[in-house]
C-alpha positions in Angstrom: 27.9 88.4 56.1 28.7 85.2 57.9 25.1 84.0 57.9 24.9 84.7 54.1 28.0 82.6 53.4 26.8 79.7 55.6 23.4 79.6 53.9 24.2 80.5 50.3 28.0 80.2 50.0 28.3 83.8 48.9 27.8 87.4 50.1 24.7 89.5 49.9 23.3 92.7 48.4 22.4 95.6 50.7 21.7 99.3 50.5 23.1 102.1 52.7 20.6 104.7 51.4 19.3 105.2 55.0 22.7 105.6 56.6 23.6 109.2 57.4 26.3 110.6 55.2 29.7 111.6 56.6 29.7 114.8 58.7 26.0 114.9 59.5 25.2 115.6 63.1 24.0 112.8 65.5 21.4 114.4 67.6 20.9 111.8 70.3 24.5 110.8 71.1 26.3 113.9 69.8 29.1 114.2 67.4 28.9 113.6 63.6 28.3 110.5 61.5 31.2 108.7 59.9 29.1 107.9 56.8 28.4 104.5 55.1 31.8 104.1 53.5 33.4 102.6 56.6 30.5 100.2 57.0 30.8 99.1 53.3 34.5 98.7 53.8 34.0 96.6 57.0 31.5 94.3 55.4 33.9 93.8 52.5 36.7 92.9 54.9 34.5 90.4 56.8 33.6 88.8 53.5 37.3 88.5 52.8 37.9 86.7 56.1 35.1 84.2 55.4 36.0 83.6 51.8 39.6 82.8 52.8 38.2 79.9 54.9 35.9 78.5 52.1 35.3 74.8 52.7 37.0 74.9 56.1 36.0 75.8 59.6 36.4 79.4 61.0 39.2 79.5 63.5 39.4 81.6 66.7 41.8 83.9 64.8 39.1 84.5 62.1 36.5 85.3 64.8 39.0 87.7 66.3 39.5 89.4 62.9 35.8 89.8 62.3 35.3 91.3 65.8 38.2 93.7 65.2 36.8 94.7 61.8 33.5 95.5 63.6 35.5 97.5 66.2 37.1 99.6 63.5 33.7 100.4 62.0 32.4 101.6 65.5 35.5 103.7 66.2 35.4 105.4 62.8 32.9 108.1 63.9 35.5 109.5 66.4 32.6 110.4 68.7 34.1 108.1 71.3 37.1 105.8 71.8 35.8 102.3 71.6 37.8 99.5 73.2 37.5 95.8 72.6 38.9 92.9 74.6 39.6 89.4 73.3 39.8 86.6 75.8 41.6 83.6 74.4 43.0 80.2 75.5 46.6 80.2 76.5 47.3 77.2 74.3 45.8 78.8 71.2 49.0 79.1 69.1 47.6 81.3 66.3 45.9 83.6 68.8 49.1 84.0 70.8 50.9 85.2 67.6 48.0 87.4 66.4 49.8 90.7 67.4 53.3 89.7 66.5 53.8 92.7 64.1 57.3 91.6 63.2 55.9 88.5 61.4 54.3 90.7 58.7 50.9 90.4 57.0 49.1 91.2 60.2 45.7 92.9 59.5 45.5 96.5 60.6 42.2 95.7 62.4 44.0 93.7 65.1 45.3 96.9 66.6 41.7 97.4 67.9 41.7 94.7 70.6 43.3 94.3 74.0 44.3 90.6 73.6 44.2 88.7 76.8 44.4 85.1 77.9 42.5 83.1 80.5 45.1 82.0 83.0 43.7 80.5 86.2 47.2 79.3 87.1 50.7 80.4 86.2 51.1 76.9 84.7 48.7 78.1 81.9 51.2 80.7 80.6 53.1 79.0 77.8 56.6 80.3 77.0 55.3 81.6 73.6 53.1 84.2 75.4 56.3 86.1 76.4 57.6 86.2 72.8 55.8 89.5 72.0 57.4 91.3 75.0 60.7 92.1 73.2 59.3 95.1 71.3 58.5 92.9 68.3 54.8 92.5 69.2 52.3 93.4 72.0 52.2 91.9 75.5 49.0 90.1 76.3 46.9 90.7 79.3 46.1 88.0 81.9 42.7 87.3 83.3 42.0 84.8 86.1 38.3 83.8 85.7 38.4 81.3 88.6 39.6 84.0 91.1 37.2 86.6 89.7 34.3 84.2 90.4 35.2 83.4 93.9 36.8 86.5 95.4 36.3 90.2 95.8 39.3 92.0 97.5 42.3 89.7 97.9 41.4 86.8 100.2 37.7 87.9 100.7 35.4 85.1 99.4 32.4 86.4 97.3 30.2 84.2 95.2 30.1 85.6 91.6 28.5 84.6 88.3 30.9 86.4 86.0 31.9 84.9 82.6 34.4 87.5 81.4 35.5 91.1 81.7 34.8 94.5 80.3 37.1 95.8 77.5 39.6 97.4 79.9 39.7 94.4 82.3 38.7 96.2 85.5 35.1 94.8 85.9 34.2 91.2 85.9 30.8 90.7 84.1 28.1 88.2 83.7 26.6 87.6 80.2 24.6 90.6 79.0 25.7 92.7 82.0 27.1 96.2 81.7 29.6 98.5 83.5 28.6 101.2 85.9 31.7 103.3 86.6 32.5 106.4 88.6 35.8 107.8 90.0 37.2 109.3 93.1 40.1 111.8 92.6 42.5 110.9 95.4 44.8 113.8 94.4 42.0 116.3 95.3 40.7 114.6 98.5 42.1 116.0 101.7 40.9 113.6 104.5 39.6 110.1 105.1 36.2 111.6 106.1 36.0 113.6 102.9 36.8 110.4 100.9 34.0 108.4 102.6 31.6 111.3 102.0 32.5 111.6 98.3 32.4 107.8 98.0 28.9 107.7 99.5 27.6 110.4 97.1 29.0 108.6 94.1 27.6 105.3 95.3 24.0 106.8 95.6 24.2 107.9 91.9 25.6 104.6 90.7 23.1 102.5 92.7 20.2 104.6 91.2 21.6 104.0 87.7 21.5 100.2 88.4 17.8 100.5 89.2 16.9 102.1 85.9 15.2 100.1 83.1 17.6 99.0 80.3 16.8 98.4 76.7 17.2 94.6 76.6 15.3 92.4 79.0 18.3 90.1 79.5 20.4 93.1 80.7 17.6 94.2 83.0 17.5 90.8 84.7 21.2 90.5 85.4 21.8 94.2 86.3 18.8 94.2 88.7 20.1 90.9 90.2 23.8 91.9 90.7 23.4 95.7 91.2 27.2 95.7 90.4 29.0 99.0 90.5 32.6 99.9 89.9 33.6 102.9 92.0 37.2 103.7 91.0 40.0 105.8 92.3 42.5 107.8 90.3 45.5 109.8 91.3 46.8 106.8 93.2 50.5 107.6 92.4 49.9 111.1 93.8 48.8 109.6 97.2 51.7 107.4 98.0 54.0 109.9 99.7 51.2 111.5 101.8 49.7 108.3 103.2 46.4 108.7 101.4 46.4 105.1 100.5 46.0 104.2 104.2 42.4 105.5 103.9 41.3 102.9 101.3 40.5 99.9 103.6 38.4 102.0 106.0 36.6 103.7 103.1 35.8 100.3 101.5 34.4 98.9 104.8 32.3 102.1 105.2 30.9 101.7 101.7 30.1 98.0 102.3 28.1 98.9 105.4 26.4 101.8 103.7 25.4 99.5 100.8 23.7 97.1 103.3 21.7 99.9 104.9 20.9 101.9 101.8 19.8 98.7 99.8 17.5 97.6 102.6 16.0 101.1 102.8 15.3 101.3 99.0 14.3 97.6 98.6 17.2 96.8 96.3 19.6 93.9 96.4 23.1 94.5 97.9 25.7 95.0 95.2 27.7 91.9 94.3 30.7 94.2 93.9 31.4 97.8 94.6 34.9 99.0 93.8 37.5 99.0 91.1 40.5 100.8 89.5 40.1 101.5 85.8 42.9 102.6 83.5 41.4 106.1 83.5 42.2 108.5 80.7 40.2 111.6 80.0 38.6 112.0 83.4 42.0 111.9 85.1 43.3 114.6 82.7 40.4 116.9 83.5 41.3 116.8 87.2 45.1 116.8 87.0 45.3 113.2 88.3 47.8 110.5 87.4 45.6 107.9 85.6 44.3 105.1 87.9 47.1 103.1 89.4 49.7 104.3 86.8 52.6 106.7 87.4 52.8 109.8 85.3 54.4 109.0 81.9 56.8 111.9 82.2 57.0 115.4 83.8 56.6 116.8 80.3 55.1 114.9 77.4 53.1 115.1 74.2 49.6 113.7 74.2 48.3 112.7 70.8 44.5 112.7 70.3 42.5 111.2 67.4 39.9 113.5 66.0 37.5 113.3 63.0 38.9 115.2 60.1 35.4 116.8 59.8 35.5 118.1 63.4 35.4 121.9 63.5 37.9 121.8 66.4 40.6 120.5 64.1 40.9 123.9 62.4 40.9 125.7 65.8 43.8 123.5 66.8 45.7 124.3 63.6 45.0 128.0 64.2 46.5 127.7 67.7 49.6 126.0 66.1 49.1 122.5 67.6 50.6 120.0 65.3 48.0 118.1 63.2 48.5 115.2 60.8 46.5 112.4 59.2 46.5 109.0 60.8 49.0 106.5 59.4 47.8 102.8 59.4 50.1 100.0 60.4 50.6 99.1 56.8 51.9 102.6 56.0 48.8 103.8 54.2 47.1 107.1 55.2 43.7 107.4 56.8 42.3 110.8 55.8 39.1 110.4 57.8 41.0 110.9 61.1 43.7 113.3 62.2 46.0 113.2 65.2 46.5 116.4 67.2 49.5 116.9 69.5 49.1 118.6 72.8 52.1 119.4 75.1 51.4 118.4 78.8 53.0 118.7 82.2 52.4 116.4 85.2 52.0 117.7 88.7 55.1 118.2 91.0 54.0 115.4 93.4 53.4 112.8 90.7 55.6 109.6 90.7 57.1 109.3 87.2 57.5 106.1 85.2 61.3 106.3 85.1 61.3 106.3 89.0 59.1 103.1 89.3 60.3 99.6 88.4 57.8 97.3 86.8 57.7 95.1 90.0 57.1 98.3 92.1 54.0 98.9 89.9 52.9 95.3 90.3 53.3 95.5 94.0 51.1 98.6 94.1 48.5 96.8 92.0 48.6 94.0 94.6 48.1 96.5 97.5 45.1 98.2 95.8 43.5 94.9 94.9 43.8 93.9 98.6 42.7 97.2 100.2 40.2 98.6 97.7 39.1 96.8 94.6 36.6 93.9 94.8 36.3 93.9 91.0 39.8 94.2 89.5 42.6 96.7 89.0 43.3 97.4 85.4 46.9 98.3 84.7 49.4 98.6 81.9 52.8 98.1 83.4 55.8 99.9 81.9 58.8 97.6 81.8 62.4 97.3 80.4 63.4 94.1 78.7 65.9 93.3 81.4 63.1 93.3 83.9 61.2 90.4 82.3 62.6 87.6 84.5 61.6 89.6 87.6 58.1 90.2 86.2 57.6 86.5 85.4 58.7 85.7 89.0 
């Protein structure tokens, strides 16, 4: 759409006759197709963004909206949950206000992205960045590109060629590079020896995946140069009271040594980075783990899952008396392509709960894990109360 406008000053004609209709099975990837309507709607919205800037330059905010519209098209199939990250400049006034929902007239699509700013120094964080922390907008993430390029675990120098981060912020990435993630369940591991064994087995799988051929040649080059993996841990808040976190440093060092030996044996480069902590969602639920570095939300809670209205499981959920309703958009309209199903959940007895963990306690835990385990990054959403903001800034 944008190329058509730049060349001809108007939109273009196209046909969706070859696009699978809604509900048709997708054989390769699984799930069902969302149909062409969402694509048509998305192209129309992109046209609207460009038309609004007729005769002017596109701003970073317009680029954000176009990317978010594309994200809403991708997520519409409900086969997977697609995340986007936007990395913006800390002095970009319009970008900083992009998710201030209280200001009104904010496009629904902006709900699709994790908005983040580059801040290589605390001096880069303008006061306006904190304006959305009062419940009137969304807090922005912080990403330090300079540190990501020079360091692995806290204080350990490591030359890197990263340009940004993956959508959840736990993996630093070069251009055209991709994630390669796995996870250790700290809640189910009984000893340091078992942790090192599990870590080594996961490593072998991830390293073999790095060696595979990828579709795009540019991706092949960077993946086969960096051999970057992100081996995560989850259930961290179930391992604090029983000293399991004390195993992390030794496990990391063992993994580094194993990488040196295994890479030499297989004729592969050593991995530029090995470890991470991702936000962790579905995988943690399957193993009864608190997600990543996060505390359990509550001892009892309701988890709401988005599902395609066409999914046969929706009727099963209704039959089992789980509450099902259509998605409501931010502007109050109803999206009948997608439903939300409510599942009651219970956290484990040994899990630390959000209410028992101050924001600064959670940030201190992130610091510890970054120092003792993760040479990529630790992705974390910190629960906070308004009165804690001064302490968080400090």
